[in-house]
N, C-alpha and C positions, 0 to 999 in steps of 0.2 A: 498590404505589406505581408510578405511571407518570411517566417523565421526558419524555414527548412534549411538545415545544414549551416546555419549561421553560428551555432555553438555546438560544443561537444562535452560530454561527461568524461572526465579524465582521471578521476579517482573516486573510489568508494571503499567504505569499511564500516564494521561495527565497533563498539566499545571492546575493551580487552576481554571482558567476560559478559555473557548474556545468560539469562535464565533466572536464577535466584541469587541476587547480589546484595545482601542486606547492609553491607558496609559502604555502599555508594549512594549518593544523591542523584537526582535526575541530571543536574548540570555536570556532575562528575562523569556520568555515562556519555553525555553529549561531548564533553571536552576530549575524552579519550577517542571517541569516534572521529572527531575533526582532526586530531593529530594523526590518527592512523590513515584517514582518507587523503590528507595532504601528503603524507609519506608515500602512499600508493601512487599518487600523481607525480611525485617529485617536484612539488610546488612548495615554496617557502611560505610560512605564515604571513610574512611581511607583504606578500603579493596580494593577499586577500583584500579586496575593496568592495565586496558585496556580501551581505549577510542575510540569510533567509531562514527563519525558524518559526515555530508555533508551539504553544503550550498553554497550560493553565495560568502561568505567572503573568501578571500585567507587564507590559513593555518587554515582551519576551526577547526580541532581538537586541534591545538596549542592554538588558541584563546579561545576555550571552556575550555581546561584544565586550562589555566590561570584564567579564570573567576570562575571556580569551585574550584580552589585550588588543582587540581589533577595533579600529575606528573607521567604519566603512563609509564609502561615498554613497552607497545605496543600502537601505535597510528595509526589511519587509517582515512583518509579523502576521501576515494573513493567516487567519485561523478558521479553517473549515473542517475541523476534525481530522480523521485519517486520510482525507484527500489532500490536505494542505501541502504536503511535500511534493506531490506530483504537480499540483498547481504551481508551486514555486519554480519548477523547471521552466514553465512558460514565462513567469515573471522575470526570472533571471535571464532568459534568452532575450526578452524585450529590452531589458536594461543594458545588456551587453551590446545588442544590435544598435541601440541608441547612443552608444559611447559613454554611458553613465558609469560603467565599471567594466573590468576585464576578467577578473577571477572571482567567482561567486561560490560561497559555501552554503549548502542546504543541510541543515542538521536538526536532530531531535534526540532527546534523552528522556526517559520516563521510567519510573519504578512502580509500576502498577501492582506487582506482587508485594513488594515490601511496604508500600503505602497501606495495603490492607492489613498486613501483619502488624503495623504500627497503630492500627485502629483509625487510620485516616479514611474518610468516606466522602464521596462527591455529593454535594447537596445542591438541589435546584432552588434558585432564587424565587421566592413566592411572589415577587413583584413582576416576574416575567410571565408571558402567556403559558409556557409549559408548566410552571409551578402552580398556576391557577386552574388550568383546564385539563391537564393530563395526570400529573403526579398524584393528586388526591384520589384518582380513580384507579391507581395501581400501576401506572406506567412509570415506574421509578427507576428502571434500568433498561439497557438496550434490548435484552432478550425478549421481553413480552412485546415490545414494539415491532421488532423484526418478525416475531412469531405471527403477529396479526397479518403482516404482508404475505408471509409464506402460506398461511392457511387460505388466504384469498386465492393465491396461485393454484393451490391444490384443489380448491373448490371449482375454480373456473376452467382449469385445464387437465385435471386428473393427475397432477404430479403426486408422486408417492414418497413416503418416508424412505423406502428402499433406494429411490433415485437420489434423494438428498444424501443418503449414506454413501453412495458411490463416490461422491466428491470427497468425503472424509477419508475413505479408504485409499483413493488415488493419491491424495495429498500425503498421507502417511507413508505410502510407498516411496515418495520422493524424500521424505524426512529420513527414512531408513538409510538413505545414501548420503546424508549430510551429517558429518560428525558434530556440527554445532547445534543440531536440532535438539530440542528438549525432549520430545516424545519420539522414540525410535522403535518401540515394540511393534511386531506385526499386528495388523488390524483387519477385521473382516466386517462385512455388512451386518452380520448377526451381532458382532460385538457392539457396533454403533447402536443398533436397535435395542440391545439389552442394557445399555447404559442408562443411568437414571434420568428421569424427566427433569428438565429445567423450566421450559414453558412450551406447551404443545404448539407445534409439532417437533420442537427441538429436544433431543436427548443431549446429555452432557457432551458427547463426542461430535455433536453438530455445532458446538460452540468453540470459539477461539480460546487459546491459552490466556493466562494473565501472568506476565513475566516482568523482569527488569531488563532494559536494553537501551543502547544508544546506537545511532546510525548517522552517517554523513555522506554527502556526495559533493564533488568539486566540478563546477561547470565553468567553461572558459570559451574565449573566442576561437574561431576556426584557425586563425593565425597562431595563437599561443598554443593551441591543442597539438599542433604538429611537432612541437619540441618538448612535450611532456614525456614522462617515463614509459608509459604504455600506450598502445594504440588507442586513438580516440574512438569513443562511441558517439556517433552523430545523432542529434535530435532532428528527426525528419518532420515530425508533426506533433502539435499539442492542442488541447482543448480543455475548457473548464466550464462548469455549469452547476447551478443548484436550483431546486424546485420548491423547497419547503424547509421549515425547521422542525415543526412537530409532525409526528407520524400521522396524526389525525388530519393534517392538511396536505398529505401526499396526494398528488393528482390522480394517481393510479397505483395500487399496490403491486402491480405486475410488470412495471418497468421503472427504470431509474434515470437520472440525469445523464448517465453514460450514453443514452441515446443521442443527446446533444453534444456532449464533450467528445464522444467517440467519432461522431460524424465529422466534426471540425478537425480532429486530429488526422483522420484518414484523408480528408480533402487536402490538408496542408502537405501531408507526406506523399500523396500521389501514389499510394499502394493500395492493394485490395486485401480483403480478409484472407484470401487463399495464399497470400505471400507471407503471412505471419508465421514464424517458426515456433514461437512460444509466447505464452501470456503469463504475466504476473498480476494477479487480480486480488484485490483486498478480500480476505475471507474471514470476516468477523463471525459469520455463520455460514453453513453450507448453502443456505438460500442466497446469500449475497453473491456467491460465485455463479449460481444458476441464473439469477435474474440479470446479472451483469453480462454474461455471455449472450443472452438474448438481446439485451439493450444495445450491446456493441455490434449486433448484426451477425454474429457467428452462427446463429440459428434463428428461426422465426419465433414470434410470440407464442408461448405455450409449448415450444419444442425443446426447452432446456432439459427436461427430465430424460427424454429419449436421447438427446445429444450427449449427455454425460454418461449414459449407461454403457456397460461393457468396458469400463475403465478407459474410455477415450482420452482422458486427461492425465493418465498415469504414465510412468516410464514405459516407453514402447508404444504408447497410444498415438492417435492421429494428431492431437493438439495438446502438447505438453503444457500444463497449467500449474503454477505455484511450485516450481522445481526446487525451491529451498525447503519445502515442507510447510510453507505459508504460516499464517496466523493460527491455523488449526493444530500444527505439530512442531513448528520451528521456534518461533517466538512471537509474542504480542504484548508489548508493554503498556498498551492503552491506545496508541495510534500507530498503525502498522505501515503507513504509506511509504516511508523512507526505505523500508526493507524490500519493497517491490522493485525499487530502482536499483538497489545494491545487487540483488540477484540477477536482474536482467543484464546489467553491465558485465557481471562476471560470466554469465552464459555467453554473451556475445564476444567476450575476450577469450573464451575457451578455457576458463580457469576452474571448472566445477568437477573435475575428477570423475568419479563413478556416476554422478548424476548429470554429466554434460550432455546436452542435446546435440546430436551430430550436426555439423555444418550449419549451426545457428548463425543467421545473418541479420534477421529483422525480429525485433521483440516488441510487444505491447505491454505497457504497464497501466494499471487503472487503480486509482485510490477512491475509496468511498468514505464519506464522513457523516457524522450525525446519525440519524435514523433513516438511512438510505437517502440522505438529504442532498449532499454535494458530491460531485465527482471531478476528478482530474484524469485526463488520459494523455499518454505520451507514446509515440512510436519512435523507437531507437534502432540504429543500424550500425554496422561496421562495413568498411570498404572491402 
């Protein structure tokens, strides 16, 4: 069964405010984003019969449905970290294709910044393997886990800190063109290398932001998509995969499950890498982008450092990447995947003003969750 062009994304938007929003809860952010995305699509809330979300709260989609007043025919709380929402595209497409629902909402809200300000911290359950075998030895946050993988890539392939910094600088150049981006000051490679250490080889500016934000996307059938407010963005191909939970169990630090999810998405879409006009790639750290580009096949193993050099992914570069400013400079409330979808749709609809990629027709989005653990890939296009 192929889901190619069976569904389209017809509405996307963020919450009313993103960045630092101390007077909002995560579900407030989510609800605003859903309202705004439905308005973007010109779809009534009463039409929504599929609900897809993920979060720390138990029974996430049930909680969200109650809050929004939606009693869906299809509900999905698949939780694979930041990749969840890209994976939800595939799940929504399958449900719509099967006739189980017609209008699906994918949504997320999170207040990563304000949670910290309130003294809320994530704790690892000591009954789970990670709490027993990694946390006691210092792997208590994502940065040192991702750093282990990055150091291996540097050792194996000679990747340099300067090459990682190229990604942060290119992403900031996109953010400077986005009025919604949190960080918009000019940035140089020297600035990245001079920022304080977080966990070697990551400097502060190799690491994503921590913000408050909500985002949502509306997915519907091909038939319904043709009568929505804006031109449909077709789902050409999708893929999902995961390889491990704990970083210590990662099969190889130098590639991710995007190798599998990307291959499936490209096969379903029937397009080649050379046909992709822009990529929205989860950028929890600069290394996440580099290893994902390799894993997706845009360059060979170990070639990522050279590939991103010379500002290839910046405005005017050969392969625009993270045109919103990404998690490094635009927003990152804790799980960023929904925002890769929002930006890709806006780019394909030609709505991005100064940062618009000329003649954008085909985009790739890739979410990464956990410690380089799970990935979702989707290839989107406009007629």
